[in-house]
C-alpha positions in Angstrom: 0.1 0.1 -0.4 1.7 3.4 -0.7 0.5 7.0 -0.3 1.0 9.6 -3.0 1.8 13.0 -2.8 3.3 15.7 -4.2 4.6 13.3 -7.7 5.8 10.8 -4.7 5.2 8.1 -3.9 5.8 6.2 -0.4 5.3 2.5 1.2 4.8 1.8 3.7 8.1 1.0 5.4 7.9 4.6 4.4 10.7 4.4 1.2 10.1 7.4 -1.0 9.6 6.3 -4.5 9.0 9.5 -6.7 6.2 9.6 -9.9 6.3 10.5 -12.7 4.1 14.4 -12.8 0.6 13.4 -15.0 -0.3 15.0 -18.0 -3.4 16.9 -18.6 -5.7 14.7 -20.6 -5.7 17.5 -23.6 -2.4 17.3 -23.8 -2.6 13.0 -23.7 -4.9 13.1 -26.6 -2.6 15.4 -28.7 0.1 12.3 -28.2 -2.0 9.9 -28.7 -2.4 11.4 -31.7 0.8 11.8 -32.2 1.9 8.4 -32.3 3.1 6.3 -35.5 1.4 3.1 -36.7 2.6 0.8 -35.1 2.6 2.5 -31.5 -1.2 3.3 -32.5 -1.2 -0.1 -32.6 0.2 -1.7 -29.7 -1.2 1.4 -27.8 -4.8 -0.2 -28.5 -3.5 -3.5 -27.2 -2.2 -2.7 -24.5 -6.0 -0.1 -23.4 -7.8 -3.4 -24.8 -6.6 -5.8 -22.8 -7.1 -3.9 -19.8 -10.7 -2.3 -20.7 -10.9 -6.5 -20.5 -9.5 -7.0 -17.0 -7.2 -9.6 -19.0 -3.6 -10.3 -17.3 -1.2 -9.8 -19.9 3.2 -10.0 -19.8 5.0 -8.2 -22.2 8.0 -6.8 -23.0 8.2 -3.3 -25.1 12.0 -3.2 -26.9 13.8 -1.9 -30.0 16.7 0.5 -31.9 17.1 3.5 -30.1 14.9 6.1 -31.3 12.4 4.2 -32.1 9.9 5.3 -29.7 9.6 3.2 -27.1 10.1 6.2 -24.1 7.3 7.7 -25.3 4.6 4.4 -26.3 5.7 3.2 -22.0 4.7 6.8 -21.2 2.1 7.5 -23.0 0.8 4.2 -21.6 1.5 5.0 -18.2 0.0 8.1 -18.5 -3.4 6.0 -20.2 -3.5 4.1 -17.6 -3.1 6.2 -14.9 -6.2 8.7 -16.1 -8.2 5.6 -16.5 -7.1 4.6 -13.0 -8.0 7.9 -10.9 -10.4 8.5 -13.5 -13.0 5.1 -11.5 -15.4 7.1 -9.4 -15.1 6.8 -5.7 -11.7 6.5 -6.4 -8.7 9.0 -4.6 -6.7 10.4 -7.5 -4.0 11.4 -4.5 -2.9 7.5 -4.4 -0.9 5.8 -6.7 -2.0 3.4 -9.5 0.3 2.6 -11.5 4.4 1.6 -11.2 6.5 2.8 -14.0 9.7 0.7 -13.2 12.0 -0.1 -16.4 14.9 -2.8 -16.4 18.0 0.1 -16.8 19.2 2.9 -15.1 19.0 4.6 -17.9 15.0 4.0 -20.0 13.9 4.6 -15.9 15.6 7.5 -16.6 14.1 8.5 -19.6 10.7 7.4 -18.2 10.6 9.1 -15.2 10.2 6.0 -13.5 13.1 3.7 -11.9 13.8 -0.3 -11.7 12.9 -3.0 -11.5 16.0 -3.5 -8.9 15.2 -0.5 -6.9 12.3 -0.9 -6.6 11.6 -4.6 -5.2 15.1 -4.9 -3.7 15.7 -7.5 -5.9 19.5 -8.5 -5.7 22.1 -6.5 -8.2 
């Protein structure tokens, strides 16, 4: 369980996890519309699975500059907006935790590494 305060996520253990800042819905729509065809198709696939409450595990990969960070950030923002729109939901609580396998990737997305979030051995 976590508390969300000023784009930070505080675990019950007291460890502070920095959350990426949220963007406005209109800005998010513009970003979704600017995705290329493959990105938009994958984005729709993820959102469909979430809406159907399907459990799925996927890995986004590709060469430098192909838009992985842009796609993942768009998915994160969309899922957070969707979760915050549920009636009775407190928008101040964290719903989505953005984790990446490398420090370089976490820097680009504003997320954290899997190792730091889950205290995995290095």
